[in-house]
Residue, then its C-alpha position, 0 to 999 in steps of 0.5 A: m130608333k132601334t138598336a139594329d136600326l141605330q147600328a147600322e146608321i152609325t156604321a154609315i156614318d164609321q164609314e165614311i171616317i176615311h173620307l175625311k182629312s184630320g183636321v177639326e172635322l174629324d175632330i169633332v165626329k171623333k168624339l161624336l162618337n165616343l160620344v155615342e159609346k157612352l150613352i149606348a152605355e149608359n142606355a144599357e145599364q140604365k135598362a139592367e136597372i129598370q130590369k131590377l126595379r121591374d123585379e123587387i116590384n113583381r117579388l113584392k107584389g107577391e110576384q117572380g120576376k124574370p128568370d135567370i136562365k142560362a145561356n147554353k154556351k158562353q156569354e158574350n159578356d163572359i170576361s174571364s181571360e183565360d182562353e188568351r193566357r191558355q194560347a200565350e203559354a202555347d206559343a210561347n211554348g210553340e205548341s199548338v191549342e187543339n181543344t176549343d175551348g182553349k186547353k191544350k191537348r192531354q197527355r195522358e201518363s203512365k198510371l203503374t209508376k205511381i200504383k202501390i201494388d198490395r198482393e200478386q196474384i198468378c194467373p196459369l194458362d188452361k193449356t187444355g187443348l194447346p200446342d204441346d210445344l208451348i215455352f214460358k215467356g214470363y209473364e204479362d201485368v195487368v193492375v186492378q185497382n181496389i178499396i175493400i172499405k170494412t169494419d175493425n171494431v174490437k172488442y179489449r177484453r181488460a184484466k180485472y183484479y181488485s186488492p181487498s187491502q186497498k179496497k180498489y180495482y185494477y184493469g189493464e193497460l188499452p193501447d195507447e192508440v185507443r187510450g183516453k181516445g173515447e169509444y172510436g179509434a183511429g181510423i173513425r177519427t181521422l174520416i171525419p176530417v177528411l171526408k169533410t175537408e177532401c171531400n165536402m161531405s156536410q155532417q149527415r153526409i157523414q154520419g150517414f157513410f158510417h152508417n153503411f159500412g156498420v159503424d154507430v156514430s151520431a151527428t153529435y159526436i161527429a159535430q163535437q169531435w170537429t170543433g174539438g177533437y184536432a185541437l194539436f193540428h192548429q199548431e200543425k197548420s202555423n208551424l206550415y205558414r211560419s215555415g211556407i213564408t220563410h221559404s217560398d221567394y214571393i206570396q200570393i193572396d186573394d179574398t172570397s165570402a165566408r159566413v159565420n153565424g149570419v154574418n158575412q165575412y171574408c176568406q183570406v187565402v195567402c199561397s206560394p208554390l210550397f203551401t196554401a192558408y185559409f184564414t176567416t176574417p170579419k174584415k178585409d182592410r189592409l190592418t186585417v191582411l196586415g195580420v193575416l200575413t203575420n198570422f195575427a201575432p201582436v199588433h205593435y206599431l213604429y213612427n218612423q220614417q217610413a210611417q211618414t212616407l206611407l202617411d203622406t202617400f195617404k194625403l193626410a192633410h198637413k194640420a194632421s202632420v203636425a200634431i202627429d209629428a208632436e204626440l207621437p214619439a219617433d223610431v219607437v216601438m209602442d203596443e195596443a195600449e199605448f199607441t191608442e193612448h197616444l191616437a186619443c190625444l190627436g183630435l184626429g177623423v177615423k180615416q184619419l185615425g186609420h191611415l196613420s194606425e196602417a202607416c204605423a202598422i207597416a212600418y213596423y211590421q217591415q222591420q221586426t224579426d219575430f215573423p218572417i217578412v213577406h217581401t213580394l206581393l203578387a195579388d189584384d189590383a184591390p187596396q187592400f193589397k197594396l202599401l204593405t210589402l216591399n215589392l208587389a206585384l198584379c195580375w196581368i189576369h186581372d189587368g187583360r180582364h177590363y179590357k174583354k168588358l169593354k163593349p164598343f159600338v161604333p164598327s172602327h173601336q171595335v176593331a181598336l179593340g180588337d187590334f190592341r187586345s191582338r197586342y197585348w196577349a203577343y206581349y203577354t207572350e213575350l214575356l212569358k218567353y222571358k222568365r223560361e231565358p232571361t237577359l238583360e238586354k230582354n230586359l230592357a227591350l219587354e221594358k220598352q215595348f210596355d212603354e210603345l204599346f201602352m202609351t197607344l192612342t186610338g182614339y176610342e176614349d174609354l180604351d185610351d182610359r183603359i190603356a192608360k190605367t195600365l201604365a200607370k201600374k207599369v212597376e206591379l205590372l214588370q216587377v216579372l223582369e227582376q225576378p222572373q221565378l213570378p207568375l204572371h198570374n194571381n190563378a194559384s189563389e183564385l184556385g185556391a179560393r175556388v175550395q173556400a167556395r165549395v165548403r161554404d156550397v155545402s155547408f153553406q156557414t159555420r156556426s161558430e169560432e172553432g168550426t171557423l178555426i177547425k174548418d181553415t186549419f184542415l182546407t189549409i193541411n188538406q191543399t198543402t197535402k197536393k202542392l207537397g205529394v203527401s197523403f191528406y189521409d196518411y199523414v192526419y191517421d199519424r197525427v191522430t195517433g200521435t205516432f208522429e212518424m211522417p215529418s211535419l209539413a213545416d219541414l217538408i217545406a223547408q227542404k223543397t225546392p219551389p217549381v217556376l211557374v208561369 
């Protein structure tokens, strides 16, 4: 039977349901319709898998698989909830979304206040043939932006003297900004990270850029300068990261793929309204994320009541718990070597040892004083982000995507899904309004509405299961009721992850540990300067020249009040 014929039969059956009275017959029909939904979904999955197998067989035979031709318009299987989010924000603000793509029409702002005027030029009026009674009324300003790129090659002629008595030469000193810096000045040494980080240019393109303006620079110099010429910026990154965590009410986190010398790794993106920081790691497990949150400070472990509570959460076997109580000293801080020595005596399995390490590391982190503690973490629902902090806030947009993934076949199920999604985003709009004007009355009302919304039973089993899963995340999704400054989504860290994705598109991979570290460092400084309203070029130039006239990003973060985001 063709899909269209099956759809017609199911539609006819679905329309007859309204004539059935509540009872055994109605329950049986609803169960059968849900069974149809499951069979349709399984059939679609099997078709996709069969196509993949056919494509693989064709490739093994030296042929090509089915071409992946992208649709001209947004595909039906698009699961993004951005349109709904923008509409909800517009509704909360009492505005309208004018564009068909869900984006608000951008209001143009005057650029003149942001433009630095370098010089002025008077444009006189040629009065030939004009009336004799002209009266001067001042000037009408027209600002034209321009940039001039030119070389500034300097031949320094160092005075040279010879002392016969000392049998040695004496030379005039070079200026501080070029002394010991090789044959290239601060402008070139500043442009390399700017072109690579801000402009996403490859090493070859950077070399081509310099050659276009008469600068004779080799690819070897650019590579060596990139990986070895900016060590001071690593400390800048560490300082701004510490300051960012210290002065932020909450931290957002996400990860995306990275590749280092042929090995797949992960780039962790940590941010707040004040900063964005990047850390490339071989793994993305809970201990790795904990290391990121502490800027990879030496790991310590603590077996205390909190660690025991976490082990209960991990559902550790009673026999293992007894062995741990007997072996590990209670309320004693252990370094890596001491903790490993105790683990060797426990005889636990790999998974149990992993849970024990996580529990003790988290217990120490949440009471240590060496590095600022993150109390509220905003993330998606990935397991590695859970249990690390006192509060975990989850992203509503990520949760909303799960409902968009549902593709019901039965008409009544389609209606049920559409109705529920409308209520879902209406509730999201109310949360946005609460963020702007939080009150205890609204707090209690929204918590009650959450329970009513996510205890809904529609009869569409897949939807009901999804609703129940959202209900189970009530505490994490409603953190905003206690902390109205929290965003309702994790878009900030996802936008940060896109920056790493563009780097990956251009360079594909880093080849060394030094290259990976400097990539992360300059991405951090670049994205943080944007949030603080600082010129990335000016900041790098200030540090490269050694003048240090500009305040550090860490100090600027400490002085800046984070904005409230929606």
